ZALUMPA-705632 format. One record per residue (C-alpha): residue in one letter; x, y, z. Coordinates in steps of 0.05 Angstrom, whole numbers, padded with zeros to 5 digits, always signed. Layout:
ZALUMPA-705632
aXYZ
...
end
This chain:
ZALUMPA-705632
m+00350+00300-00403
e+00371+00231-00384
s+00332+00181-00346
s+00361+00135-00298
g+00350+00060-00311
g+00383+00006-00270
p+00409-00065-00293
r+00362-00120-00307
i+00327-00144-00240
k+00315-00219-00241
q+00290-00223-00169
v+00291-00183-00102
r+00290-00214-00039
m+00273-00177+00027
q+00296-00226+00084
r+00273-00220+00158
i+00264-00145+00154
t+00249-00109+00220
k+00234-00039+00229
t+00211-00005+00291
f+00189+00067+00306
p+00175+00093+00377
g+00125+00051+00407
v+00105+00016+00338
l+00136-00051+00311
a+00123-00032+00240
n+00154-00095+00204
d+00167-00155+00243
r+00218-00204+00208
v+00182-00197+00138
d+00207-00245+00082
i+00183-00227+00013
e+00205-00248-00060
i+00191-00208-00124
n+00208-00239-00189
s+00219-00214-00262
g+00157-00211-00302
e+00103-00214-00244
v+00064-00170-00209
l+00066-00185-00129
a+00006-00150-00094
l+00017-00125-00016
l-00044-00126+00021
g-00059-00109+00096
e-00099-00061+00138
n-00069+00011+00144
g-00012+00009+00199
a+00003-00067+00172
g+00074-00045+00151
k+00067-00049+00075
t+00087+00022+00057
t+00145+00023+00112
l+00171-00041+00081
m+00169-00011+00012
k+00203+00046+00035
v+00257+00003+00062
l+00267-00026-00004
y+00266+00048-00042
g+00318+00069+00011
l+00273+00120+00048
y+00282+00078+00117
r+00340+00037+00140
p+00318-00025+00169
d+00337-00046+00245
s+00357-00112+00219
g+00352-00159+00157
q+00377-00155+00090
i+00359-00144+00014
l+00387-00182-00043
v+00383-00162-00118
n+00394-00224-00165
g+00420-00264-00107
e+00473-00211-00084
a+00466-00168-00013
v+00457-00099-00026
t+00457-00034+00013
i+00403+00014-00001
s+00415+00081+00037
s+00372+00128-00007
p+00327+00132-00066
r+00390+00148-00108
d+00417+00078-00090
a+00349+00048-00106
i+00344+00082-00171
a+00419+00059-00189
l+00397-00011-00177
g+00332+00001-00222
i+00284+00009-00170
g+00226+00060-00175
m+00166+00080-00127
v+00101+00117-00135
h+00083+00142-00067
q+00013+00145-00035
h+00028+00213-00008
f+00060+00252-00066
m+00136+00270-00065
l+00124+00335-00111
v+00149+00405-00102
p+00087+00450-00108
s+00125+00510-00133
l+00157+00473-00196
t+00123+00452-00258
v+00104+00384-00277
a+00164+00377-00322
e+00208+00404-00272
n+00187+00358-00219
v+00194+00299-00267
v+00267+00311-00285
l+00286+00337-00212
g+00352+00303-00193
l+00371+00271-00266
r+00428+00296-00304
s+00412+00337-00364
d+00444+00321-00437
r+00462+00397-00439
g+00505+00399-00374
p+00487+00455-00330
l+00427+00475-00370
l+00361+00440-00367
d+00330+00416-00430
l+00256+00420-00412
d+00231+00420-00481
t+00255+00353-00496
a+00229+00329-00424
s+00162+00357-00438
q+00158+00323-00506
r+00171+00256-00473
i+00122+00273-00415
v+00066+00287-00465
a+00085+00219-00503
l+00084+00181-00436
g+00018+00215-00423
e-00015+00195-00488
e+00014+00127-00482
y-00007+00110-00409
g-00070+00152-00412
f-00040+00203-00358
r-00048+00266-00396
v-00023+00326-00355
n+00005+00393-00377
p+00082+00393-00371
e+00080+00468-00361
a+00030+00469-00304
p+00051+00487-00235
v+00037+00428-00191
w+00001+00471-00138
q-00048+00482-00189
l-00064+00408-00205
s-00123+00371-00173
v-00097+00311-00129
g-00115+00262-00188
e-00071+00301-00231
q-00018+00299-00179
q-00020+00225-00174
r-00013+00221-00254
v+00051+00264-00247
e+00079+00216-00196
i+00063+00158-00240
i+00091+00191-00299
k+00152+00210-00259
a+00170+00137-00246
l+00155+00114-00314
y+00204+00170-00342
r+00261+00142-00300
g+00250+00074-00328
a+00248+00027-00268
e+00263-00047-00273
l+00223-00059-00208
l+00167-00006-00194
i+00133+00000-00131
l+00062+00032-00134
d+00030+00048-00071
e-00044+00062-00080
p-00032+00085-00152
t-00110+00078-00170
a-00134+00114-00110
v-00152+00178-00148
l-00168+00148-00219
t-00235+00135-00252
p-00256+00064-00260
q-00236+00072-00330
e-00172+00102-00320
a-00154+00042-00267
r-00173-00007-00318
e-00127+00021-00368
l-00070+00029-00315
i-00077-00048-00294
a-00072-00064-00370
v-00008-00024-00370
l+00025-00060-00310
r+00007-00125-00340
g+00040-00109-00404
m+00100-00086-00364
a+00101-00150-00327
q+00100-00189-00389
s+00162-00151-00418
g+00200-00173-00361
k+00190-00115-00307
s+00176-00131-00234
l+00121-00094-00198
v+00098-00088-00127
f+00023-00064-00129
i-00002-00040-00061
s-00078-00030-00060
h-00139-00040-00023
k-00184-00051-00079
m-00192-00127-00082
n-00219-00128-00153
e-00158-00095-00178
v-00114-00139-00137
m-00148-00199-00171
a-00142-00168-00241
v-00066-00145-00239
s-00027-00192-00194
d+00004-00263-00200
r+00018-00272-00124
v-00008-00232-00062
t+00028-00227+00002
v-00015-00206+00062
l+00013-00167+00122
r-00023-00162+00194
a+00010-00125+00251
g+00077-00119+00213
a+00082-00192+00199
v+00072-00239+00139
v+00004-00279+00144
g+00016-00313+00081
t+00035-00310+00008
v-00016-00341-00042
p-00024-00343-00120
t-00076-00299-00140
s-00108-00354-00182
h-00119-00398-00120
t-00150-00344-00073
s-00216-00301-00073
p-00229-00226-00046
e-00265-00255+00010
a-00208-00303+00032
l-00155-00245+00026
a-00203-00199+00066
t-00203-00249+00119
m-00128-00258+00120
m-00121-00183+00125
v-00166-00170+00186
g-00179-00237+00216
r-00254-00239+00208
k-00307-00235+00155
i-00320-00164+00126
e-00389-00147+00100
a-00406-00085+00060
a-00441-00027+00090
k-00501-00007+00049
r-00555+00041+00064
t-00629+00021+00076
g-00697+00054+00074
k-00724+00111+00027
v-00694+00178+00014
s-00710+00230+00058
s-00766+00279+00042
g-00738+00322+00097
k-00722+00399+00093
a-00658+00423+00055
v-00601+00432+00100
l-00551+00450+00040
e-00568+00490-00018
l-00524+00521-00077
d-00563+00560-00126
q-00524+00581-00191
v-00456+00586-00159
w-00397+00603-00200
a-00324+00603-00173
n-00258+00607-00203
a-00197+00553-00199
d-00129+00573-00183
n-00113+00599-00251
d-00172+00646-00249
l-00213+00611-00304
p-00282+00586-00285
a-00284+00517-00248
l-00356+00521-00227
k-00409+00547-00277
g-00476+00560-00249
l-00475+00495-00205
s-00542+00484-00163
l-00554+00427-00119
t-00589+00409-00056
v-00579+00363+00005
r-00631+00342+00046
e-00633+00323+00124
g-00626+00245+00129
e-00600+00230+00061
i-00535+00221+00028
l-00522+00253-00039
g-00466+00229-00078
l-00429+00275-00122
a-00399+00228-00183
g-00348+00259-00236
v-00283+00247-00266
s-00228+00283-00226
g-00216+00357-00243
n-00289+00377-00264
g-00297+00426-00204
q-00302+00376-00143
r-00243+00408-00109
e-00270+00477-00119
l-00341+00462-00100
a-00319+00432-00029
e-00277+00493-00018
v-00333+00542-00035
i-00379+00502+00011
s-00327+00500+00068
g-00309+00575+00063
l-00241+00562+00037
r-00256+00593-00036
p-00303+00649-00054
a-00359+00642-00098
t-00359+00696-00155
q-00435+00688-00169
g-00494+00649-00133
n-00512+00634-00063
v-00494+00580-00013
r-00547+00566+00040
l-00535+00524+00103
g-00595+00506+00148
g-00635+00563+00109
k-00587+00614+00126
d-00548+00651+00068
l-00476+00640+00078
t-00448+00659+00014
g-00374+00683+00025
a-00375+00664+00094
r-00305+00646+00129
p-00292+00570+00151
a-00307+00590+00219
a-00378+00610+00204
m-00390+00553+00165
i-00370+00507+00223
d-00412+00546+00275
a-00468+00540+00225
g-00461+00465+00229
l-00420+00443+00173
g-00371+00381+00188
y-00322+00369+00137
v-00278+00308+00116
p-00227+00341+00064
e-00196+00314+00002
d-00121+00325+00027
r-00127+00298+00096
l-00053+00312+00114
t-00056+00385+00090
f-00129+00407+00105
g-00151+00353+00154
i-00100+00351+00210
v-00036+00386+00238
q+00010+00331+00233
s+00056+00358+00286
f-00002+00367+00339
s-00022+00304+00378
v-00085+00265+00367
e-00121+00298+00426
e-00100+00364+00400
n-00128+00350+00330
l-00193+00323+00361
i-00210+00390+00390
l-00185+00435+00339
k-00254+00463+00324
d-00280+00469+00393
h-00215+00485+00436
h-00239+00555+00457
r-00301+00529+00480
p-00331+00491+00543
p-00320+00441+00569
f-00249+00441+00533
a-00234+00512+00551
r-00255+00560+00616
w-00239+00627+00597
i-00170+00626+00564
f-00145+00563+00597
l-00149+00491+00569
q-00176+00439+00615
n-00128+00387+00604
d-00158+00333+00646
v-00223+00342+00608
i-00194+00338+00543
r-00149+00278+00557
d-00214+00246+00582
w-00261+00263+00519
s-00203+00247+00472
s-00188+00177+00499
k-00267+00159+00497
t-00270+00186+00428
v-00210+00146+00402
e-00241+00082+00432
a-00305+00099+00403
f-00284+00109+00336
d-00230+00054+00340
v-00170+00099+00322
r-00107+00057+00326
t-00060+00097+00365
p-00004+00085+00415
s-00039+00140+00461
v-00075+00205+00449
e-00014+00242+00457
t+00016+00214+00396
r+00032+00257+00342
a-00024+00252+00290
g+00023+00251+00227
s+00053+00189+00251
l-00008+00148+00248
s-00029+00109+00182
g-00076+00140+00133
g-00136+00100+00154
n-00130+00127+00226
i-00117+00194+00205
q-00183+00191+00171
k-00215+00164+00236
v-00189+00219+00275
i-00220+00268+00222
l-00287+00232+00226
a-00287+00229+00303
r-00279+00302+00306
d-00326+00320+00260
i-00380+00272+00268
s-00378+00279+00348
r-00399+00350+00331
k-00465+00327+00307
p-00464+00367+00240
a-00524+00388+00202
v-00485+00376+00141
l-00424+00334+00130
l-00381+00348+00069
a-00346+00281+00056
c-00291+00288+00005
y-00263+00220-00019
p-00270+00194+00051
t-00240+00121+00041
r-00187+00143-00009
g-00123+00099+00009
v-00150+00065+00068
d-00161-00004+00078
i-00224-00054+00070
a-00233-00054+00146
a-00228+00019+00155
t-00271+00032+00089
e-00327-00011+00121
y-00316+00034+00188
v-00326+00095+00149
h-00380+00079+00111
r-00422+00054+00178
r-00401+00120+00204
l-00431+00160+00150
l-00493+00120+00151
d-00498+00135+00226
v-00500+00206+00206
r-00559+00197+00154
s-00598+00152+00205
s-00588+00211+00257
g-00619+00263+00208
g-00557+00297+00183
g-00548+00311+00107
i-00484+00286+00074
l-00453+00309+00008
l-00410+00254-00011
i-00356+00266-00065
s-00322+00208-00089
e-00293+00179-00155
e-00316+00103-00126
l-00379+00090-00161
d-00386+00027-00116
e-00383+00073-00058
i-00431+00124-00086
l-00483+00065-00108
n-00480+00032-00041
l-00487+00095+00003
a-00521+00147-00038
d-00595+00162-00039
r-00591+00208-00098
i-00528+00216-00144
a-00510+00286-00176
v-00466+00280-00233
i-00416+00338-00244
y-00381+00356-00308
e-00342+00413-00327
g-00366+00454-00265
k-00439+00436-00275
i-00490+00385-00247
v-00511+00352-00312
a-00560+00303-00279
v-00592+00285-00213
v-00611+00207-00211
d-00641+00159-00167
a-00581+00109-00139
d-00635+00049-00141
t-00651+00058-00218
v-00586+00086-00251
s-00538+00036-00284
l-00465+00039-00275
e-00460+00047-00353
e-00508+00105-00350
l-00463+00137-00298
g-00403+00131-00337
l-00429+00164-00397
l-00456+00223-00352
m-00389+00229-00321
a-00364+00235-00390
g-00409+00294-00407
a-00467+00255-00442
n-00533+00289-00440
r-00594+00263-00409
p-00643+00318-00417
a-00705+00280-00391
l-00679+00281-00320
s-00697+00336-00266
l-00633+00369-00245
q-00664+00382-00172
g-00701+00336-00129
end
């Protein structure tokens, strides 16, 4: 299977790029420059126009005005095929994969085969395995994409771009679903690619990664360039201020762990993955009112299946699930919601919102049939509009109006819609899965404060995250999951980052009590 590779790119310039959508100025006369052998970091809040700008460069959007120059010559990029022909590749934040196809079929999709009309998937699979071993993104080439975790799907996207050998590689939040060790490995790979002469654009909200990988940083705010600075001449604090126009302070829990009653209990729960093999293997944990229990683990160790069992989306094959002291093992999602479960799902676009619905419709999804939003079978539109407007303001959702299609919002604002809907219901237990994945530093600060508000009001939170700093800052206790089991439950104030990493890799800590 032949991979595409464009000519050697020495420089790409985007000049006065403007792109508008109905009611939104996404890019406002943006000028950026990307040189051979460097990593340019693109920073900005969600909705600042970073991804839109890169989709223009990759041919997914046509600019309203402005031009793109490659090696000093103006080019027209009308489609991703044009971009690939020029040597430009892109790894998307929201995956561009066909779920029903295998990893190998997705990677070679659109490429010409050396065997004419016949696919040579064996050769492609061998190369995928080799790339995985080289870059540390090991995936099974024969696995259907729909069976993969979010983290594994992100790895497929990265391998897909590497397979096609782009000279300029755009990476939109490439480490969002990686462990710290995997992120460090990727950063080392990207630095090596830059040293070999490739050009890279690195979109990330993680300041430590931006500082570690980039040569220059361009900051966007409200669609316009605030400034471009050499990475060696700036700091995370200065960049954060450029992004949001004010100083950002990390939210951290205060006070002692709650000794309140158990609000969520899982006892020896077993559940199968999509391939019918056990994903949870006798997992037990307890969440108490007024506490945040962090769940730490490497992606693919049963986190997704655990969340789906708790939310009623996946049946447990053995064991018990109790919410508020009531046995709800095998209950449907509606019953879990009625019992007081709030849910921030891992995949916000698929399970968190209905993209074609308006913001206000998404806000009332779980209560549209109840007063005050409904009277008998009739929706109370004035009440819905008024409540939605107040909720959007209270949760700082940046949207043109509550009637705006939710799928058109930035990732951070979609996350705020989900939080607004579920937190406003005052849940007894909030299941928060990767709540800040792919959101900017200001939205992360906001989400963290809202989670701490739930804790302060007496709600229990199960926080599933691969961001160890996030877990250490917010969680009272930390449960470590490995191969479908809780291998340890530790005090967040006493455990070290190194010890957590070892536990996540399966190291035993027999002296620890597994429940508390």
